matplotlib code that plots the C-alpha trace (Angstrom):
import matplotlib.pyplot as plt

x = [0.1, 2.6, 4.3, 0.7, 0.2, 3.9, 3.7, 0.4, 1.8, 4.9, 2.0, -0.3, 2.7, 4.3, 0.6, 0.2, 3.8, 2.8, 1.6, -0.1, 1.1, -2.0, -1.9, 0.5, 3.0, 1.2, -0.9, -3.2, -1.0, 1.5, 4.6, 5.3, 4.5, 4.5, 6.0, 8.7, 11.6, 13.5, 13.4, 17.0, 19.2, 21.5, 20.8, 23.4, 23.6, 23.4, 19.9, 18.6, 15.8, 14.7, 14.5, 11.8, 11.7, 8.6, 6.5, 6.5, 6.6, 5.4, 5.7, 3.3, 4.8, 4.0, 1.2, 1.0, -1.5, -0.4, 1.7, 1.0, 3.0, 1.2, 2.2, 0.9, 2.5, 1.9, 3.4, 3.4, 4.6, 1.3, 1.5, -2.3, -2.0, -2.3, -1.2, -1.8, 0.5, 0.6, 4.2, 4.8, 6.4, 8.4, 10.2, 9.2, 7.5, 4.4, 0.7, -1.3, -1.4, -3.9, -4.7, -6.8, -6.8, -7.0, -9.9, -9.1, -5.9, -2.5, -0.6, 2.3, 5.1, 8.0, 9.0, 6.2, 3.7, 0.5, 0.8, 2.3, -0.6, -0.1, -2.7, -4.9, -6.8, -9.0, -7.5, -9.5, -9.4, -7.2, -8.3, -6.0, -6.3, -4.1, -3.4, -5.9, -8.8, -9.2, -10.3, -9.9, -11.4, -9.8, -9.9, -7.1, -7.0, -6.9, -10.5, -12.5, -14.8, -15.8, -14.2, -14.8, -13.8, -13.9, -13.1, -16.6, -18.3, -15.8, -14.7, -12.5, -10.7, -7.1, -3.7, -1.3, 1.2, -0.5, -1.9, -0.7, -2.8, -3.6, -6.5, -7.2, -10.0, -11.8, -14.2, -16.5, -15.2, -12.1, -11.0, -10.2, -8.9, -8.9, -7.9, -6.6, -6.7, -10.2, -12.6, -11.7, -13.2, -13.0, -14.9, -16.1, -16.4, -18.3, -15.8, -18.6, -20.0, -17.9, -20.6, -20.6, -21.5, -20.7, -18.6, -17.0, -16.0, -12.6, -10.6, -8.9, -5.2, -2.7, -2.1, -0.5, -1.0, -3.1, -5.2, -4.6, -6.6, -6.2, -8.9, -10.5, -12.7, -14.8, -14.4, -11.8, -11.7, -10.1, -8.1, -7.9, -5.1, -4.7, -3.0, -6.2, -5.6, -6.5, -10.5, -11.1, -13.9, -16.6, -15.3, -18.6, -20.8, -17.9, -19.6, -16.9, -15.4, -13.0, -10.8, -7.7, -7.8, -3.9, -3.0, -0.6, 1.6, 0.5, 3.2, 4.6, 1.5, 0.9, 1.1, -1.2, -0.4, -1.7, -4.4, -2.3, -1.6, 1.8, 0.9, 3.6, 2.2, 4.4, 6.8, 5.6, 2.5, 1.3, -2.7, -4.7, -8.3, -10.9, -12.8, -16.2, -15.0, -14.7, -11.7, -8.4, -6.0, -2.5, 0.4, 3.1, 4.7, 8.4, 9.0, 12.5, 11.4, 9.3, 9.6, 10.6, 8.8, 9.3, 6.3, 6.9, 7.1, 6.7, 8.3, 8.2, 7.6, 9.9, 8.8, 11.1, 11.1, 13.5, 13.7, 15.1, 18.5, 18.4, 18.6, 16.9, 15.6, 14.4, 12.6, 10.3, 6.5, 5.2, 7.2, 8.9, 12.2, 15.0, 16.6, 19.2, 19.8, 22.3, 22.5, 21.8, 22.5, 19.5, 17.4, 14.5, 11.2, 10.8, 8.9, 10.9, 9.1, 10.5, 9.4, 10.1, 13.6, 14.5, 15.8, 14.4, 14.8, 14.4, 15.7, 16.8, 16.1, 19.7, 18.4, 20.9, 18.8, 19.9, 19.3, 19.6, 19.7, 17.6, 18.2, 21.2, 21.7, 22.5, 21.1, 23.5, 23.5, 24.3, 24.0, 23.8, 23.1, 23.0, 20.6, 21.5, 18.0, 15.7, 14.1, 11.3, 8.6, 8.4, 9.3, 6.9, 7.3, 5.7, 7.0, 10.5, 10.9, 11.3, 10.1, 11.2, 10.4, 11.7, 10.1, 12.2, 12.0, 10.8, 13.0, 12.5, 15.1, 14.9, 17.4]
y = [-0.4, 2.5, 2.1, 2.7, 5.8, 7.1, 6.2, 7.9, 10.8, 11.1, 11.3, 14.0, 16.4, 15.7, 16.8, 19.7, 20.8, 20.4, 24.1, 24.1, 26.5, 26.6, 29.2, 32.2, 33.1, 30.9, 32.1, 35.5, 35.6, 37.1, 35.3, 34.4, 31.5, 30.7, 28.7, 26.2, 27.6, 24.6, 25.5, 24.7, 28.1, 26.3, 25.3, 23.1, 19.1, 18.3, 19.8, 18.8, 16.2, 15.1, 16.8, 15.4, 16.0, 18.0, 17.8, 21.4, 24.5, 26.0, 29.1, 28.5, 27.9, 24.4, 24.4, 21.7, 20.4, 17.6, 15.0, 16.2, 18.9, 19.9, 21.9, 22.8, 22.6, 23.0, 21.2, 20.5, 23.4, 25.7, 24.5, 23.3, 20.0, 21.3, 18.8, 19.5, 16.8, 15.5, 14.2, 12.9, 15.3, 12.3, 11.5, 13.1, 10.1, 10.8, 10.2, 11.4, 13.3, 14.9, 16.4, 18.4, 20.2, 24.1, 25.6, 29.0, 31.5, 30.0, 32.4, 34.1, 36.5, 34.0, 34.7, 33.2, 30.6, 28.7, 27.7, 30.8, 31.1, 29.3, 26.8, 27.3, 24.9, 25.2, 22.2, 19.6, 20.8, 21.9, 24.8, 24.9, 28.2, 28.3, 31.8, 30.3, 30.5, 27.3, 26.5, 23.0, 21.3, 18.5, 16.9, 15.5, 11.8, 13.7, 13.0, 15.5, 17.7, 20.6, 22.4, 25.5, 26.9, 30.8, 32.2, 30.1, 32.1, 35.9, 35.1, 38.6, 37.8, 37.2, 38.6, 38.8, 38.8, 35.9, 35.7, 35.4, 36.0, 33.7, 32.6, 32.4, 30.4, 31.9, 30.7, 28.6, 31.3, 31.3, 34.4, 34.7, 38.1, 37.6, 40.8, 42.2, 44.8, 43.4, 42.1, 42.6, 41.0, 39.4, 36.5, 35.0, 31.3, 28.9, 26.2, 23.4, 23.9, 25.9, 28.3, 32.6, 33.5, 37.0, 39.1, 42.6, 44.2, 45.5, 48.2, 47.2, 46.5, 44.1, 43.1, 40.2, 40.9, 38.5, 38.6, 39.4, 39.1, 40.5, 40.5, 43.5, 43.4, 40.1, 39.9, 38.5, 41.0, 40.5, 42.9, 43.1, 45.1, 47.2, 50.1, 52.0, 51.5, 48.7, 47.2, 45.7, 43.3, 40.3, 37.6, 35.8, 38.7, 40.9, 43.9, 46.9, 47.2, 49.6, 51.2, 53.3, 54.9, 56.6, 53.6, 50.7, 48.5, 45.9, 43.7, 42.8, 42.5, 43.6, 42.3, 42.5, 42.4, 43.7, 45.4, 47.7, 47.2, 47.8, 48.6, 48.8, 52.4, 55.4, 53.7, 51.9, 52.9, 51.8, 52.1, 51.7, 50.4, 51.2, 48.1, 50.1, 50.0, 53.3, 55.0, 54.1, 56.3, 56.8, 56.3, 56.6, 56.7, 56.2, 56.5, 55.0, 51.8, 50.5, 46.9, 45.6, 42.5, 40.8, 41.4, 42.9, 40.9, 41.7, 40.6, 41.4, 45.2, 45.4, 45.5, 44.1, 44.9, 44.0, 46.6, 46.1, 46.4, 43.2, 45.6, 44.1, 46.9, 46.4, 49.5, 50.1, 49.4, 52.4, 55.1, 53.5, 54.4, 52.7, 50.1, 48.4, 47.3, 44.9, 44.0, 40.4, 38.5, 39.0, 39.5, 38.5, 37.7, 35.4, 36.8, 36.3, 34.2, 33.3, 31.3, 32.1, 31.2, 34.9, 34.2, 35.2, 32.7, 34.2, 32.7, 35.0, 34.2, 32.5, 29.9, 31.1, 30.6, 32.8, 32.6, 36.1, 36.6, 39.1, 39.0, 41.5, 45.3, 44.7, 42.0, 39.0, 36.1, 33.1, 30.5, 29.9, 27.3, 27.8, 25.3, 26.0, 26.2, 29.4, 30.5, 32.6, 31.2, 31.8, 29.3, 27.4, 26.7, 23.7, 21.8, 22.2, 22.3, 24.5, 24.1, 25.6, 24.7, 25.8, 25.0, 21.4, 20.4, 20.6, 20.8, 20.1, 21.4, 20.3, 19.1]
z = [-0.1, 0.8, -2.8, -4.5, -2.4, -2.8, -6.7, -6.7, -4.6, -7.0, -10.8, -8.7, -7.7, -11.4, -12.9, -10.4, -11.7, -15.6, -16.6, -19.8, -22.9, -24.7, -27.4, -29.1, -26.4, -23.7, -20.6, -21.7, -24.9, -22.3, -23.2, -19.3, -17.5, -13.7, -11.6, -13.9, -11.5, -13.1, -16.5, -18.1, -18.2, -20.6, -24.5, -25.6, -26.6, -23.5, -22.4, -26.0, -24.9, -28.7, -31.7, -34.9, -38.0, -39.7, -42.8, -44.1, -43.4, -40.4, -38.1, -35.5, -32.0, -30.5, -28.0, -25.3, -23.0, -20.5, -22.1, -25.9, -27.8, -31.0, -34.0, -37.5, -40.8, -44.6, -47.6, -51.1, -53.8, -52.9, -49.2, -49.8, -47.7, -44.2, -41.0, -37.3, -35.7, -32.2, -30.3, -26.9, -24.6, -23.4, -25.9, -29.3, -30.6, -33.2, -31.2, -34.3, -37.4, -39.2, -42.5, -44.8, -48.0, -47.6, -49.4, -49.1, -50.8, -49.9, -51.3, -49.0, -48.8, -49.5, -45.7, -44.3, -45.2, -44.6, -40.8, -39.8, -36.9, -33.6, -33.0, -29.9, -27.0, -24.1, -22.4, -24.0, -28.1, -30.3, -32.7, -36.3, -37.9, -41.3, -43.2, -46.1, -43.4, -42.4, -39.3, -38.1, -34.8, -33.1, -29.2, -27.9, -29.5, -32.8, -33.5, -35.5, -33.9, -36.9, -39.5, -40.9, -44.7, -43.4, -47.4, -48.2, -45.9, -46.3, -49.9, -49.4, -46.6, -47.4, -47.8, -50.7, -48.0, -45.8, -42.6, -39.3, -36.3, -34.0, -32.3, -28.1, -26.5, -23.8, -21.7, -24.7, -27.2, -30.0, -31.0, -34.3, -35.4, -39.7, -40.9, -44.1, -46.8, -48.4, -46.0, -42.5, -39.6, -35.9, -35.3, -31.7, -32.6, -30.4, -29.7, -29.4, -32.7, -34.6, -35.6, -35.0, -31.9, -33.4, -36.1, -36.2, -39.1, -38.5, -40.1, -43.7, -43.3, -43.0, -39.2, -37.9, -34.2, -32.0, -29.1, -25.4, -22.5, -18.9, -16.3, -15.2, -12.4, -12.4, -16.4, -18.7, -21.6, -25.0, -26.2, -30.2, -31.6, -35.2, -36.7, -35.5, -31.9, -29.3, -28.5, -25.4, -26.0, -24.1, -25.7, -25.5, -27.3, -29.0, -27.4, -26.7, -23.4, -24.0, -26.9, -27.3, -30.5, -30.6, -33.1, -32.5, -34.3, -36.8, -36.2, -32.7, -30.3, -26.7, -23.4, -20.5, -16.6, -13.4, -15.2, -17.4, -21.4, -22.7, -26.1, -29.4, -30.2, -30.8, -29.3, -26.1, -24.9, -21.1, -20.7, -18.2, -18.8, -16.5, -14.6, -16.0, -19.2, -21.6, -22.8, -20.7, -19.3, -20.6, -18.0, -19.8, -23.5, -24.1, -28.1, -28.1, -26.6, -29.7, -30.0, -33.6, -34.7, -31.4, -28.8, -25.4, -22.1, -18.5, -15.7, -12.2, -12.8, -15.8, -19.5, -22.0, -25.6, -28.7, -31.3, -34.9, -34.0, -31.8, -28.7, -25.4, -23.5, -19.7, -18.2, -15.2, -16.3, -13.9, -15.2, -18.4, -17.4, -18.8, -16.6, -18.9, -22.4, -24.1, -27.9, -29.0, -31.7, -34.2, -36.6, -34.3, -35.7, -32.8, -29.8, -25.7, -24.2, -19.7, -16.7, -13.2, -13.4, -14.2, -17.2, -21.3, -23.8, -27.4, -31.2, -33.9, -37.3, -38.5, -35.7, -32.2, -29.4, -26.1, -22.6, -20.9, -17.2, -16.1, -12.5, -12.2, -12.8, -16.3, -18.5, -19.4, -22.2, -20.3, -22.9, -26.9, -29.2, -33.1, -34.5, -37.9, -39.4, -40.0, -37.1, -37.0, -34.6, -30.8, -28.2, -25.8, -22.2, -20.4, -17.4, -17.4, -20.9, -23.5, -27.1, -30.5, -34.0, -37.3, -40.9, -40.5, -36.8, -33.4, -30.8, -26.8, -24.0, -20.7, -17.7]

ax = plt.figure().add_subplot(projection="3d")
ax.plot(x, y, z, "-o")
ax.set_aspect("equal")
plt.show()
């Protein structure tokens, strides 16, 4: 009986320590996950737990649900074959793979591809959106739940450069931005049925940002970003809760923490939405701290940004004042991620993974690895492991 008790206790502790990474930039779209203090601060062959070959191109981050790691890819000369693939987090073995043919346009810029959006999960199902505006839903065993070709409903919703906004699942609603130069919209989709709960017309213009969430009072609000600013919405109805109309970037996404949103707007702007709604107050603006492609990240009272020159800046999140800055080996399309171990993780377009110690008076790069492949995806963290993918491979790093 003792053996069984301790075995069950060990399993319970292991499961309770496992924190899932369910969408682009993890919890609330923030890039930061609580716990995970034992995440390795070394990226090397020694900490490479496994790597697997992928069947096609893809920029979407891996998502992690329990012991499953799920990525998307697109293959074929025109990237018309869509893949959703589930791997074992333990050893990288393939658990299942599902394929579908694109029903929408697969034209993209050469730098990006059809599997650019990161899939999303609510912990029980997976929702995979592609640049072709095909949306596929599966349970965690790979059984199809529903599928939609959104271009059949909205035939002009496309972008010749490619779509990259990643959806997020919030309380039974999958919120997705389908924004482009022609038919631009946002959708709240019922996760149970795949039908629209609501549809909102959006400003026409290329936009690759992804939704973030924040808690205001007892409500979870979804923030949609475009070059017109930030709309805070009630996810179940799509009704507007707040509006910031000072403009924003169409590439790096905002990050929210503690009731504040740090927006790539005129550099970087911190706004404070009211719990009762309306226009948010501006806390500060710093024109010199605007991010390049990488989204900002908030950790322990500091906001971190990476500009187009590859300079990482740490600033006081209450005042916007710069604390320190260091130059990294860029350029970057990826965004940084972090856990509670005092380190940032970022991968350059040239495939250089860098770990930055942010606990001292200055930031310091403490580990580097060259994966010898182009990496545009953002890494993911779950348990005590970090996952990163290129077009060709998926890697897991752990102690």
